[in-house]
C-alpha positions as CSV (number, residue, x, y, z in Angstrom):
1,X,178.5,51.2,27.6
2,X,180.5,49.3,30.3
3,X,178.0,48.6,33.0
4,X,180.8,47.7,35.4
5,X,181.5,51.5,35.5
6,X,178.0,52.8,34.6
7,X,178.6,56.1,36.3
8,X,182.1,56.6,34.9
9,X,183.9,54.7,37.7
10,X,183.5,51.6,39.9
11,X,180.0,51.3,41.4
12,X,181.2,50.6,44.9
13,X,183.2,53.9,45.1
14,X,180.2,56.2,45.1
15,X,179.6,59.5,43.4
16,X,182.1,62.3,43.8
17,X,180.3,65.5,44.3
18,X,181.3,69.1,44.2
19,X,180.1,72.6,43.3
20,X,179.5,73.8,46.8
21,X,180.3,77.4,45.8
22,X,177.8,77.2,43.0
23,X,175.1,75.9,45.4
24,X,175.6,78.9,47.6
25,X,174.8,81.2,44.7
26,X,171.4,79.5,44.1
27,X,168.3,81.7,44.1
28,X,166.3,81.9,47.3
29,X,163.0,80.8,45.9
30,X,162.1,78.4,43.2
31,X,158.9,80.3,42.5
32,X,161.0,83.0,40.9
33,X,162.2,80.7,38.1
34,X,160.6,81.1,34.7
35,X,160.6,77.3,33.9
36,X,158.3,76.3,36.8
37,X,156.1,73.6,35.3
38,X,152.4,74.6,35.2
39,X,151.2,72.0,37.6
40,X,154.2,72.0,39.9
41,X,154.1,73.9,43.2
42,X,157.0,75.7,44.6
43,X,156.7,73.7,47.9
44,X,157.8,70.6,45.9
45,X,161.2,72.1,45.3
46,X,163.8,73.4,47.6
47,X,167.1,75.2,46.9
48,X,169.8,73.2,48.6
49,X,172.4,74.7,50.8
50,X,176.0,73.6,50.5
51,X,176.2,69.8,50.7
52,X,178.6,68.0,53.0
53,X,181.2,66.7,50.5
54,X,183.7,65.5,53.1
55,X,185.8,62.6,51.9
56,X,184.7,63.0,48.3
57,X,186.6,64.5,45.4
58,X,184.9,67.7,44.1
59,X,185.2,67.0,40.4
60,X,182.4,64.6,39.4
61,X,179.3,66.8,38.9
62,X,179.3,70.4,37.9
63,X,176.3,72.2,39.4
64,X,174.4,75.1,37.9
65,X,173.8,78.1,40.1
66,X,170.0,77.5,40.0
67,X,170.2,73.9,41.3
68,X,167.0,72.8,43.0
69,X,165.8,69.6,44.7
70,X,162.6,68.1,43.4
71,X,160.7,66.3,46.2
72,X,157.6,64.2,46.4
73,X,154.3,65.9,45.7
74,X,151.0,64.8,47.3
75,X,148.1,63.6,45.2
76,X,148.2,63.4,41.4
77,X,149.5,66.8,40.3
78,X,150.6,65.4,36.9
79,X,147.3,63.7,36.1
80,X,146.7,63.7,32.3
81,X,150.4,64.2,31.4
82,X,152.5,61.7,29.5
83,X,156.2,60.9,29.8
84,X,158.4,58.9,27.4
85,X,161.6,57.4,28.9
86,X,163.7,56.9,25.8
87,X,166.8,54.6,26.0
88,X,169.3,53.1,23.6
89,X,169.6,49.9,25.6
90,X,167.4,48.0,28.1
91,X,169.3,49.1,31.2
92,X,169.9,52.8,30.5
93,X,166.7,54.2,32.1
94,X,166.7,51.6,34.9
95,X,170.2,52.5,36.0
96,X,170.1,56.3,35.7
97,X,166.6,57.6,36.2
98,X,164.2,54.8,37.1
99,X,163.5,56.4,40.5
100,X,162.3,59.7,38.9
101,X,160.3,57.9,36.2
102,X,158.5,55.9,38.9
103,X,158.0,59.0,41.0
104,X,156.3,61.0,38.2
105,X,154.1,58.0,37.2
106,X,153.0,57.7,40.8
107,X,152.2,61.4,40.8
108,X,149.9,61.1,37.8
109,X,151.9,60.7,34.6
110,X,151.2,58.0,32.1
111,X,154.6,56.5,31.2
112,X,156.0,54.7,28.2
113,X,159.4,53.1,27.9
114,X,161.0,53.3,24.4
115,X,164.1,51.3,23.6
116,X,165.8,51.9,20.2
117,X,168.3,49.0,20.0
118,X,167.9,45.2,19.9
119,X,170.7,44.8,22.5
120,X,172.2,42.0,20.4
121,X,175.7,42.8,21.7
122,X,174.9,42.4,25.3
123,X,173.7,39.5,27.4
124,X,175.0,37.1,30.0
125,X,173.9,34.1,27.8
126,X,175.7,33.8,24.5
127,X,173.3,33.8,21.6
128,X,170.3,34.6,23.8
129,X,170.8,38.4,24.2
130,X,168.1,39.7,21.9
131,X,165.3,37.5,23.3
132,X,166.3,37.9,27.0
133,X,166.8,41.7,26.7
134,X,163.4,42.0,25.0
135,X,161.8,40.3,27.9
136,X,163.8,42.3,30.4
137,X,162.7,45.6,28.7
138,X,159.0,44.7,29.1
139,X,159.5,43.6,32.7
140,X,161.4,46.7,33.6
141,X,158.5,48.8,32.1
142,X,156.0,47.0,34.3
143,X,158.2,47.5,37.4
144,X,158.2,51.2,36.8
145,X,154.5,51.4,36.2
146,X,154.7,52.2,32.5
147,X,151.7,51.5,30.4
148,X,153.6,50.0,27.5
149,X,157.1,49.3,26.2
150,X,158.2,49.9,22.6
151,X,161.4,48.7,20.8
152,X,162.8,49.9,17.5
153,X,165.3,47.0,17.1
154,X,168.2,48.9,15.6
155,X,171.6,47.1,15.6
156,X,173.3,47.5,18.9
157,X,176.3,49.8,18.9
158,X,175.7,50.5,15.2
159,X,173.0,53.2,15.4
160,X,175.4,55.8,14.0
161,X,175.2,53.8,10.8
162,X,171.4,54.2,10.6
163,X,169.5,57.0,8.9
164,X,169.0,59.7,11.5
165,X,166.0,61.0,9.7
166,X,164.3,57.6,10.0
167,X,165.0,57.4,13.7
168,X,163.7,60.9,14.2
169,X,160.5,60.3,12.2
170,X,159.7,57.2,14.2
171,X,160.1,59.1,17.4
172,X,158.0,62.0,16.1
173,X,155.2,59.5,15.3
174,X,155.3,58.0,18.8
175,X,155.4,61.4,20.5
176,X,152.4,62.5,18.6
177,X,150.5,59.2,19.0
178,X,151.1,59.2,22.7
179,X,150.9,63.0,23.2
180,X,154.1,63.1,25.1
181,X,154.7,66.1,27.4
182,X,158.0,65.0,29.1
183,X,161.0,63.0,28.0
184,X,163.9,61.3,29.7
185,X,167.0,60.9,27.6
186,X,170.8,60.5,27.6
187,X,172.5,63.8,27.2
188,X,173.9,64.1,23.7
189,X,176.2,66.9,24.9
190,X,178.1,64.6,27.2
191,X,181.7,64.5,25.8
192,X,182.6,61.7,28.2
193,X,180.3,59.1,26.9
194,X,182.1,56.4,24.8
195,X,178.9,54.6,23.6
196,X,177.9,55.9,20.2
197,X,174.3,54.7,20.6
198,X,173.7,57.0,23.6
199,X,174.8,60.1,21.6
200,X,172.7,59.1,18.5
201,X,169.6,58.5,20.6
202,X,170.0,61.7,22.5
203,X,170.4,63.9,19.4
204,X,167.4,62.4,17.7
205,X,165.2,62.6,20.7
206,X,166.1,66.3,21.0
207,X,165.2,66.9,17.4
208,X,162.0,64.9,17.6
209,X,160.8,66.8,20.6
210,X,160.9,70.1,18.6
211,X,159.7,68.7,15.3
212,X,156.7,66.8,16.8
213,X,155.2,70.0,18.1
214,X,154.0,73.3,16.6
215,X,157.5,74.7,17.0
216,X,158.9,72.5,14.3
217,X,156.2,73.4,11.8
218,X,153.9,70.9,10.1
219,X,156.4,68.1,9.8
220,X,155.2,64.9,8.3
221,X,151.8,66.2,7.2
222,X,150.5,62.7,6.4
223,X,150.6,62.0,10.2
224,X,148.4,65.0,10.8
225,X,146.0,64.1,8.0
226,X,145.7,60.6,9.5
227,X,144.4,62.2,12.7
228,X,147.6,62.7,14.9
229,X,148.1,66.0,16.5
230,X,151.3,67.9,17.3
231,X,152.9,67.0,20.6
232,X,154.5,69.8,22.5
233,X,157.3,68.2,24.6
234,X,158.0,70.9,27.1
235,X,160.1,69.2,29.7
236,X,163.3,67.2,29.4
237,X,165.3,65.3,32.0
238,X,168.8,64.8,30.6
239,X,171.0,62.2,32.4
240,X,174.7,61.4,31.7
241,X,177.4,59.2,33.1
242,X,179.8,62.1,33.8
243,X,178.2,65.5,33.3
244,X,180.9,68.1,33.2
245,X,181.5,71.6,31.8
246,X,178.4,73.0,30.2
247,X,176.4,69.8,31.0
248,X,175.5,71.4,34.4
249,X,173.3,69.5,36.8
250,X,170.5,71.8,37.8
251,X,168.1,69.2,39.4
252,X,168.5,66.7,42.1
253,X,165.4,64.4,42.5
254,X,164.6,62.8,45.8
255,X,163.9,59.2,44.9
256,X,164.0,57.8,48.5
257,X,160.3,56.7,48.4
258,X,160.9,54.9,45.1
259,X,164.2,53.2,45.6
260,X,162.7,49.7,46.0
261,X,160.8,50.2,42.7
262,X,164.1,51.3,41.0
263,X,165.7,48.2,42.5
264,X,163.0,45.9,41.1
265,X,163.3,47.5,37.6
266,X,167.1,46.7,37.7
267,X,166.5,43.2,38.9
268,X,164.3,42.8,35.8
269,X,167.4,43.3,33.6
270,X,168.6,39.7,33.9
271,X,170.2,39.5,30.5
272,X,172.7,42.4,31.0
273,X,174.0,45.1,33.2
274,X,175.4,45.0,36.8
275,X,172.0,44.1,38.3
276,X,169.7,41.2,37.2
277,X,170.4,37.9,38.9
278,X,174.0,38.6,40.1
279,X,172.9,38.4,43.7
280,X,171.6,34.8,43.2
281,X,174.8,33.9,41.4
282,X,176.9,35.2,44.2
283,X,174.8,33.4,46.8
284,X,175.1,30.1,44.8
285,X,178.8,30.6,44.4
286,X,179.3,31.1,48.1
287,X,177.1,28.1,48.9
288,X,179.5,25.9,46.9
289,X,182.3,27.1,49.1
290,X,180.4,26.4,52.2
291,X,179.8,30.1,52.9
292,X,176.9,32.5,53.0
293,X,176.4,36.3,53.1
294,X,173.6,37.2,55.5
295,X,172.8,40.3,53.4
296,X,171.6,38.0,50.6
297,X,169.0,36.1,52.6
298,X,167.9,32.6,52.0
299,X,166.5,32.6,48.5
300,X,167.5,33.9,45.1
301,X,164.8,36.6,44.9
302,X,166.0,38.1,48.2
303,X,169.6,37.8,47.1
304,X,169.0,39.7,43.8
305,X,167.0,42.5,45.5
306,X,169.6,43.0,48.3
307,X,172.5,42.8,45.9
308,X,171.2,45.5,43.7
309,X,170.0,47.7,46.6
310,X,173.2,47.4,48.6
311,X,175.8,47.5,45.9
312,X,174.4,48.9,42.6
313,X,172.4,51.7,44.3
314,X,175.3,52.8,46.4
315,X,176.2,55.7,44.1
316,X,172.6,57.1,44.4
317,X,172.7,56.7,48.1
318,X,176.0,58.6,48.3
319,X,174.5,61.3,46.0
320,X,171.4,61.7,48.2
321,X,173.4,61.9,51.4
322,X,175.0,65.1,50.2
323,X,171.6,66.8,50.2
324,X,170.1,65.2,53.3
325,X,168.3,62.6,51.2
326,X,168.3,58.8,51.4
327,X,168.6,58.3,47.6
328,X,168.7,60.8,44.7
329,X,169.2,61.1,40.9
330,X,170.8,64.0,39.1
331,X,169.7,65.7,35.8
332,X,170.2,68.6,33.5
333,X,166.6,69.7,33.4
334,X,164.9,71.9,30.8
335,X,161.4,73.1,31.7
336,X,158.6,74.8,29.8
337,X,159.5,78.2,28.3
338,X,157.2,81.1,29.1
339,X,154.2,81.1,26.7
340,X,154.4,84.4,24.9
341,X,150.6,84.6,24.3
342,X,150.0,84.4,28.0
343,X,152.5,87.2,28.6
344,X,150.8,89.3,25.9
345,X,147.3,88.6,27.3
346,X,148.5,89.5,30.8
347,X,150.0,92.7,29.7
348,X,146.9,93.7,27.7
349,X,144.7,92.9,30.7
350,X,146.8,95.1,33.0
351,X,147.5,98.0,30.6
352,X,144.6,98.3,28.1
353,X,142.7,101.6,28.4
354,X,139.4,102.7,26.8
355,X,139.6,104.5,23.5
């Protein structure tokens, strides 16, 4: 993935948003939706009105007609739930959905960061990429509040040469071990993603979500005999560089309260990506020319933070502004399907009569 254009175009240009007509067709109350998560409250979601897209071309995102905005929830409504943020490379989650991951963890989730590659092909220091990116992955997990980071160490940009069934089995094992409820993943249906690792990881995460639970049957019975239990992954946040066509964005997440946490997670990626220590490098370069940029402050830590927040997060600020938010992230979200047993029990309770 070319991190210079991590959203499909130059970072400084901002997101181009559209779909105003689709937004006007949105339902009037989120509470009517069948995929309302069990512990979520309708007040945490609002149906957006048509955003102000003046000055932006209307061809970047395609919105579903049930688009909703997910906002902060008080307390710990997700206490006891577990999320897995799965990425091919050490900067995928941090760039695209770190704000939402941090938000859900703050609201009670236990979070885990799972990286599948060894990132050998990426790194600012030649020959040091694997080591530096391993460190970065752990530090990014800490910045997001994750309990632990895992790495599978597959060859970078060569995962389509790996056995899909092995990748899937390892994910199933972790989902069961950690009892994952919710996943973040790159959308494997994104036809505009040139990076083969993203598509491989997305496909295998999808399959593992189903096979790890009761829906996929008793897959890998040796895991169950060893004491693991099925994990029913019922929520998925899909992210993509350029969602188009059937990859409809149906969820905008307000990350305004978590933007600094997202910035710190990106600063942690020093070995690769558009963030890391680029602010310090720019500050040092200007100093050699007898110049300074007030935005970057007077030390390297401030320079890195301000560089990422001002430049790299510009797309997410532009996205949020369209919905009256300071910063936002966009997803194709799939929530829990209705539990048929609950439907049957409710019907029986309402309609059963004495013999």
